[in-house]
C-alpha positions, 0 to 999 in steps of 0.5 A: 528500253522495251516497252512501244512508243504506245506504253511510254505515251500512255505512262506518262500520261497516266504519272502526270494526270496522278501528280496533278492530284498530288499523288506521292513516288509516282514510278514507272516501272520498265516490266516487259522483260519480265511479263508478256502481258504489259510493258509497264507499272505506274505506282503511285501514292495517296494518304487517303481514299478519298485522294485514291478514286480522285487519282484514278478519275484523273488518270482514266480522264486524261488516258481518253482525252489523247489522240489515240483514245485508251480505255482500261479493259480491267478495272478492281479495287475500286470499291475498297480505295486502297488499291485501285488497279486499272489495266490498259494492257500496254500498261498497270496503274496501280493506285496504292493507299500510302499504307499499301504501298508502304506494305506489298513494296511493288519497288522493291518487288520489281527491283531488278526493272528498269525505271521510266523517267517521270518529270512532274512538269509543274516541277520544271514551269516552277525552276523556268519561271527563275523560283530559284534561289540560292544561299548562301 
């Protein structure tokens, strides 16, 4: 893993914020060996523009609430709400409309890079709560 501790902290916090707003297809890609400008990309998708913007807002709020606050140095694409990019230097967040996510396929473009595991804590909590059942 080539990402810094800070990049890992930001990526996991941002991914959880996105998951809390029902983002789909959340992936964290370690691009540190391929790019000198950032350590990781966070990719997330939403089915409509309003949800894209809600996810972006949630990510920004969550990263501002960290003990060592993080503010994006650049923000692109907010007006259209189809693909918003948040540049935090250590990580770059891409929140895309589902159609853009499929068309541009950033996952495929960076397929040779390792991913950083992320599991939505709500899924972990649900499993720990005993809500799993077996069918015979």
